[in-house]
N, C-alpha and C positions, 0 to 999 in steps of 0.2 A: 361042874363048876357049880357052884350053889354063891352065890351075891345076900350080901342079907341086904338089907331096904331100910331106911329111915323113912321115920316118920313124912319129913320134909319130902324127899322125894314122894311119898304116896300122897299126901297132899298136893303136891304140883299136879302129880296122874291124878289122880282125881278132879282139879279145875280144869287140868286142857281135857281128859277124856270123857269124861262124867261118871254117874255113877255104876252104870251097867258095867262089871267086868270085861262081859262077851262081847264089846264093843269095842276093847281095848286091841291094842296090834298084838298076834301070837307071842313075840318075845315077852312081852311085859307079863302077860299073862299069868304064868305056874308061879312066878317068885310072890306077886299082887296078891292072889289066893292064899298062900304060904302065910303073907305076913296081915293080910287080912283075918287070916283064922284063928294067931298068933296076939293079936293086939286090942285091946279096948278102943284104945282109940281112936283104929283104924274103921274099929266098925262103929264108931261115935260119928267117923267125918262120913265113911258113908250115907250113913241116915241122914247125918245131914243132909249133905248134896242131896238125896232122894228128897227131901222134903223142898230142899229149895227149887228144884227140877221142875215137882208137883204145882209147887204155885207160880211159876213162868208157864205153865202149860195152860194153866188157869186165864192167865190173862188175855183177854180179847184187842182185837186190832180195832181201834178207832174208825168209823165211817167218815168218809170223807167226803161230803158230798156237793157234787160240781167242781171235784179237783180236776177230772181229764180234761171237763170243758175248762178251764182255767188255764191251762199249759196246754193247749191248744191253740189257746186264742191270744197267747200272749203277745207282746210286740218281742219280736225278733233284736238282737243289737245291729246296726248298718255294717253293710258289710264292707268286707275293701275290697275295691277294682282293682283288678290285678296292674302292672305299672304298666303294661302297653294303653289298656284302656284309659290309665291318667293322661301318659303322652299323649294318647290322638285326641283327647277330650280337650287338654290344653292348645295343641296346633287348630284343632279344628274346634271352638267355642261353640254351642248346641244354641249359643244366645238368638238364632235369627239375623237379623239384621245390622248387628253388633260385632261382629265379626274383624277382629283386628288383626290387618296386612300384615301387621308387622313379624308377625314368628312364623308362617309360612317362610317369607322371604329369609329368614333370622335359619331355617332349620336349611333351608336352600344353600344358606352361606356354606354349614357345618363341613362339605366336605374341600371347599377350598382353603379352610382355615384348617383342616386337618390335615391335610397336603404340604401346606407354610413348614405348620411344624413337623410334620415327619420330616421332610425335606433339610430343616435348619438340625433335626437331632441326628439325621444321618448322612455320610458322606457318598454312599452309593459309590466307591471309587475313584471318586474327583479328590484328589489331594490341592490342600493348601496350600505348601511351600512350590511357587511358580517363580520365574526368573523375572515378574513386572514385579515383585516387593524389591528384591537390589536394584532394579532399576531405579527405582521413583526413592530411594534412599540415594542414590549416589548422583540422581538428578536436582535432590534436598540439600546434600550437601554442597554441590556448587553454585545454586540460589545464594546460598549464605557467603558465600569466599567474593562473589561478584560485588565489584561498589558501585551501590547507585546514588553517590554524592553527586556527581556531575552532573548537572541539566544538561538535554542539547534543545534547544529550541531557538 
């Protein structure tokens, strides 16, 4: 199975893998060498790529004096405290004698509030229908029928 390679495909391979065909993946080498031998444009492209790689190899990396020291001595961003530390700092502030007592009292009341909310939300087997409701309805009906116009004095 022979595949014909186009100049665009060859150009892409040169851009991706470089000018040395021996460093290319083995599946691409045979077709690339055949295309290189048969195309003047492919040889010119490889030649341009080699010149570019040689020029890039001649570039030296600049020396950054004191860069390591500057990086190691820079200020770090403020640390985010965990939620438990924030809660403890809020509950027991580190302000010395200016401790606010309402915070511990409020935290001590939290179980009570939680119990009230939980008790009102769930019935825990206690039914709301009882005979007392019916009794009060009968009592109110009887009171409404009573005649209070005569005064006994």
